C-alpha positions in Angstrom: 0.1 0.1 -0.1 1.3 3.7 -0.7 2.4 5.2 2.2 2.1 8.6 1.1 -1.7 8.1 1.7 -1.4 7.8 5.5 -2.1 10.6 7.8 -2.5 13.1 4.7 -4.1 16.5 5.1 -6.4 18.2 2.9 -5.0 21.0 0.5 -4.4 24.2 2.2 -7.1 26.0 -0.2 -9.5 24.6 2.5 -8.5 27.1 4.9 -9.3 30.0 2.6 -12.6 28.4 1.7 -13.7 27.8 5.2 -12.6 31.2 6.3 -14.8 32.8 3.8 -17.6 30.9 4.4 -17.5 31.5 8.0 -16.8 35.2 7.5 -20.1 35.2 5.3 -22.2 34.5 8.6 -20.7 37.7 10.2 -21.6 40.1 7.2 -25.2 41.1 8.2 -24.1 41.7 11.9 -21.4 43.8 10.5 -23.3 45.8 8.3 -25.6 46.4 11.1 -23.3 47.5 13.4 -21.3 49.5 10.6 -24.2 51.5 9.1 -25.0 53.2 12.5 -21.0 54.2 12.8 -21.2 55.8 9.3 -24.3 57.8 10.1 -22.6 59.0 13.2 -19.6 60.4 11.3 -17.1 59.4 14.1 -14.2 58.0 13.0 -13.6 56.1 16.3 -17.0 54.2 16.0 -16.1 53.0 12.5 -12.8 51.9 13.5 -14.4 50.1 16.4 -16.9 48.3 14.0 -14.0 47.4 11.7 -11.9 46.2 14.6 -14.7 43.8 15.8 -14.9 42.7 12.5 -11.3 41.7 12.1 -11.3 40.3 15.2 -14.1 37.7 14.4 -12.4 36.9 10.9 -9.2 36.2 12.7 -10.8 33.8 15.0 -12.5 32.3 12.3 -9.0 31.8 10.0 -7.3 30.4 13.2 -10.2 27.8 13.9 -10.2 26.9 9.9 -6.4 26.6 10.3 -6.8 24.3 13.4 -9.5 22.2 11.5 -7.3 21.7 8.5 -4.6 20.6 10.7 -6.4 17.8 12.9 -8.4 16.6 10.0 -6.1 13.7 8.3 -6.9 10.9 6.1 -5.5 7.6 5.2 -6.1 5.0 2.8 -4.6 1.5 3.9 -5.4 -2.4 4.1 -8.7 -1.6 2.2 -9.8 0.9 4.6 -10.4 4.8 4.3 -9.9 6.3 7.5 -10.8 9.8 8.2 -9.8 11.5 11.5 -11.1 15.2 12.3 -11.9 17.6 15.1 -10.6 20.5 16.9 -12.2 20.4 20.2 -13.8 16.8 20.0 -11.8 14.2 18.0 -13.8 12.0 15.7 -12.6 9.2 13.5 -14.6 7.3 10.7 -13.6 4.3 9.0 -15.1 3.3 5.5 -14.6 -0.1 3.8 -13.3 0.7 0.4 -15.5 -2.1 -1.0 -18.8 -0.4 0.7 -18.0 2.8 -1.4 -21.2 3.2 -3.5 -20.7 6.7 -5.2 -17.4 8.7 -5.5 -18.0 12.4 -6.3 -15.1 14.8 -7.6 -15.7 18.6 -7.6 -13.7 21.5 -8.7 -14.7 24.7 -8.2 -13.2 27.8 -9.8 -10.9 28.6 -7.0 -10.0 25.1 -6.5 -9.0 25.1 -10.2 -6.6 28.1 -9.9 -4.8 26.0 -7.0 -5.2 22.4 -8.6 -7.1 20.9 -6.0 -10.3 18.8 -5.9 -13.1 18.0 -3.5 -13.9 14.3 -2.9 -16.8 12.9 -1.6 -17.6 9.6 -0.7 -21.1 7.8 0.0 -21.6 4.1 1.0 -25.4 4.2 1.5 -25.3 4.3 5.2 -29.0 4.2 6.7 -27.6 5.9 9.8 -26.1 8.8 8.0 -28.4 11.2 5.9 -25.3 13.0 4.4 -22.1 12.3 2.7 -19.8 10.1 4.9 -16.7 11.4 3.9 -15.4 14.8 2.3 -11.9 16.0 1.6 -9.8 18.4 -0.6 -6.9 16.7 -2.2 -4.0 18.3 -4.5 -4.4 17.5 -8.2 -1.0 15.4 -8.2 -2.7 12.9 -5.8 -6.3 13.0 -7.2 -5.6 10.1 -9.9 -3.9 7.5 -7.7 -6.5 8.2 -4.7 -9.1 8.0 -7.3 -8.1 4.2 -7.9 -7.2 3.4 -4.6 -10.9 4.3 -3.6 -12.6 2.6 -6.4 -11.5 -0.7 -6.6 -14.1 -1.3 -9.5 -12.0 0.6 -11.9 -8.7 -1.0 -13.3 -5.6 0.2 -11.7 -3.8 2.4 -14.3 -0.4 2.5 -15.6 2.2 5.1 -14.6 1.5 7.1 -17.5 -2.2 7.0 -17.0 -1.6 8.3 -13.7 -0.4 11.5 -15.3 -3.7 12.2 -16.4 -6.0 13.8 -13.3 -8.7 14.8 -15.0 -10.7 11.9 -16.6 -10.6 7.9 -16.0 -9.3 5.9 -18.7 -13.1 4.7 -19.6 -15.1 4.4 -22.8 -17.4 7.3 -23.4 -20.9 5.9 -23.8 -22.8 8.8 -24.0 -21.9 12.6 -24.8 -24.4 15.2 -25.0 -24.6 17.5 -27.9 -24.5 21.3 -27.5 -27.8 21.7 -29.3 -29.5 19.4 -26.8 -28.5 21.4 -24.3 -30.0 24.2 -25.8 -33.0 22.5 -26.0 -32.9 21.5 -22.5 -33.1 24.9 -21.5 -35.6 26.1 -24.1 -37.9 23.3 -22.9 -37.1 23.9 -19.0 -39.8 25.4 -16.3 -38.0 28.7 -17.1 -41.4 31.0 -16.8 -40.0 32.7 -13.7 -36.4 32.6 -14.9 -36.4 36.1 -16.0 -38.6 37.5 -13.3 -36.0 38.8 -11.4 -34.2 40.5 -14.3 -37.4 42.2 -14.8 -37.8 43.5 -11.2 -34.1 44.7 -11.3 -34.7 46.6 -14.3 -38.0 48.2 -13.0 -35.7 49.0 -10.0 -33.2 50.5 -12.3 -35.7 52.8 -14.1 -37.3 53.9 -11.0 -34.2 54.9 -9.4 -32.6 56.8 -12.6 -35.7 57.8 -14.3 -38.0 58.7 -11.7 -39.1 62.0 -13.2 -39.6 60.3 -16.8 -41.5 57.7 -15.2 -43.9 60.3 -13.3 -44.1 62.4 -16.5 -45.4 59.1 -18.5 -47.6 58.3 -15.6 -49.0 61.6 -16.0 -49.5 61.6 -19.8 -51.2 58.0 -19.3 -53.6 59.7 -17.0 -54.2 62.3 -19.5 -54.8 59.6 -22.5 -57.3 57.8 -20.2 -59.3 61.1 -19.7 -59.1 61.8 -23.6 -59.8 58.3 -25.0 -60.4 55.2 -23.0 -60.3 52.8 -25.7 -56.8 54.4 -27.3 -55.2 54.0 -23.8 -56.7 50.4 -23.4 -55.1 49.6 -26.9 -51.7 51.2 -25.4 -51.9 49.2 -22.5 -52.1 46.0 -24.5 -49.3 47.0 -26.6 -47.3 47.7 -23.6 -48.2 44.4 -21.6 -47.5 42.3 -25.0 -44.3 44.1 -25.2 -43.2 43.3 -21.4 -44.3 39.7 -21.8 -42.1 39.3 -25.0 -39.2 40.8 -23.2 -39.9 38.6 -19.9 -40.0 35.5 -22.5 -36.8 36.2 -24.1 -35.1 37.0 -20.7 -36.3 33.6 -19.3 -35.6 31.6 -22.4 -32.0 32.9 -22.4 -31.5 32.8 -18.8 -32.4 29.2 -19.0 -30.5 28.4 -22.2 -27.2 29.9 -20.8 -27.4 28.1 -17.3 -28.0 24.8 -19.2 -24.9 25.3 -21.3 -22.9 26.3 -18.3 -24.0 24.0 -15.7 -24.1 20.7 -18.3 -21.2 21.5 -20.5 -19.3 18.7 -21.6 -21.8 16.6 -20.4 -20.6 12.7 -20.8 -21.2 9.4 -19.4 -18.1 6.9 -19.4 -18.2 3.2 -18.7 -15.3 1.1 -16.8 -16.2 -2.4 -16.0 -19.3 -2.1 -13.5 -19.2 1.3 -13.1 -20.4 4.2 -14.4 -18.7 8.0 -14.3 -21.1 10.9 -15.1 -18.9 14.2 -16.2 -20.1 17.9 -16.8 -19.6 21.4 -15.9 -18.1 24.6 -17.2 -17.4 26.9 -14.2 -17.9 23.9 -11.6 -16.7 20.7 -12.9 -18.5 17.4 -11.2 -17.6 13.8 -11.7 -19.6 11.2 -10.3 -18.6 7.6 -10.2 -21.1 4.9 -9.2 -21.9 1.3 -9.8 -24.6 0.2 -12.1 -25.7 -2.6 -9.5 -26.1 0.1 -7.1 -28.4 1.9 -9.6 -32.0 1.8 -8.0 -34.2 3.1 -10.4 -34.6 4.8 -13.9 -37.1 7.1 -14.4 -37.9 9.8 -17.0 -39.2 13.3 -16.8 -41.5 15.1 -19.4 -42.7 18.7 -19.1 -45.7 19.9 -21.2 -43.1 21.2 -23.8 -41.3 18.0 -23.8 -44.4 16.1 -24.3 -45.3 18.1 -27.3 -41.9 17.5 -28.8 -41.4 13.9 -27.9 -38.2 14.8 -25.7 -37.4 13.2 -22.2 -34.6 13.6 -19.6 -33.6 10.6 -18.3 -32.8 10.3 -14.5 -31.4 7.6 -12.0 -31.7 7.0 -8.6 -28.3 6.4 -6.7 -27.0 7.0 -3.4 -24.7 10.0 -3.0 -25.9 11.6 -6.9 -28.5 14.5 -7.0 -28.2 15.2 -3.2 -26.7 18.3 -3.5 -28.5 21.7 -3.5 -29.5 22.1 -7.1 -28.2 19.2 -8.4 -30.1 16.6 -10.5 -29.4 13.0 -10.9 -29.1 13.1 -14.8 -28.4 10.1 -16.7 -29.3 11.9 -20.1 -29.8 15.5 -20.3 -32.2 15.5 -23.1 -33.1 12.8 -25.8 -35.9 12.1 -28.4 -38.3 9.6 -26.8 -37.9 7.3 -29.5 -34.3 6.8 -29.0 -34.3 6.3 -25.5 -34.2 2.4 -25.4 -31.4 2.0 -28.0 -29.4 4.6 -25.7 -30.1 3.4 -22.6 -29.4 -0.1 -23.4 -26.1 0.9 -24.7 -25.3 2.7 -21.5 -26.5 0.1 -18.8 -25.9 -3.2 -19.6 -28.8 -4.7 -17.6 -31.5 -2.4 -18.9 -34.2 -3.6 -20.5 -36.9 -1.5 -22.1 -40.9 -2.4 -21.6 -43.1 -0.2 -23.1 -46.2 -1.9 -22.2 -49.0 0.4 -21.4 -52.6 -0.4 -20.6 -54.8 2.9 -20.5 -57.1 3.7 -18.0 -60.7 2.8 -18.8 -62.8 6.0 -19.4 -65.7 5.0 -17.5 -63.4 5.3 -14.6 -63.0 9.2 -15.1 -66.5 9.9 -13.7 -65.7 7.6 -10.5 -62.4 9.3 -10.1 -64.0 12.8 -10.4 
């Protein structure tokens, strides 16, 4: 067993990330304290508020440093061991054979410092969260990936140099056009709402007089011609609806292209690896035998165009906020059987549907 994975510490970037996360908890109290200090106009009050903020930030940084120092991990004898805790020491041991899902994630900050976040899930009934989470350097990622996932064939020395993708066969890759359709057919009715509210807020702040003038003109129009005003109002509402629709669809398409950029599914023996993301890179390695369900989703628009999103149910995949357990982002319904059979070896398509008798509608109502 490689001894360099014995009592190893996470990448130092976690000190910065944890400090920033802890600092965010003091932003609102600091703003509440700083606002009266600025209103008073006294330099002493401002310095006191800033000093209190710096003290809290220093405490948070020191605690993050201690948490990083006392958190170590080891991989030996088929066991992943995690030791952590500043005041209360904790120890968690996970048999490697019990690991169901291995997630690799890289934020923009981690990309600069060449670090990756690794999450391990075993499907323990006692824990309703990720069993282990650590941040490792990019140089250790490839070796650690294969140590923690025995279902992937051990790579050669040349393969260890590639720290971004496992040496697996690509069995599915989403085209950019399918991601555009994913955004266009998503439930994006409220996607542009915040943008429109911001736009009106901007107009009210910087063009208040102009808006008041327009309202006055509108009142005069009502007095002169109610029908003319009604038509203008309808045109205005239609124009606003058009802008709203364009912003909503544009936001949804852009979000899909960024979030699921480079979406692909790789197969290696009994495991699948799902990778995607432009700004935030994600990679999920999971066992085919641990996929509990395959289900499809169709909104109203996707039903009209015979498009479907394929989801799976597996431990550790899709349990984060804003994360979906996607296997195929979007695909024509008639292509689903052949594509799924290619990705999942034991998948069988059964499209036998029996319609409900029409006479049951009255009893149902």
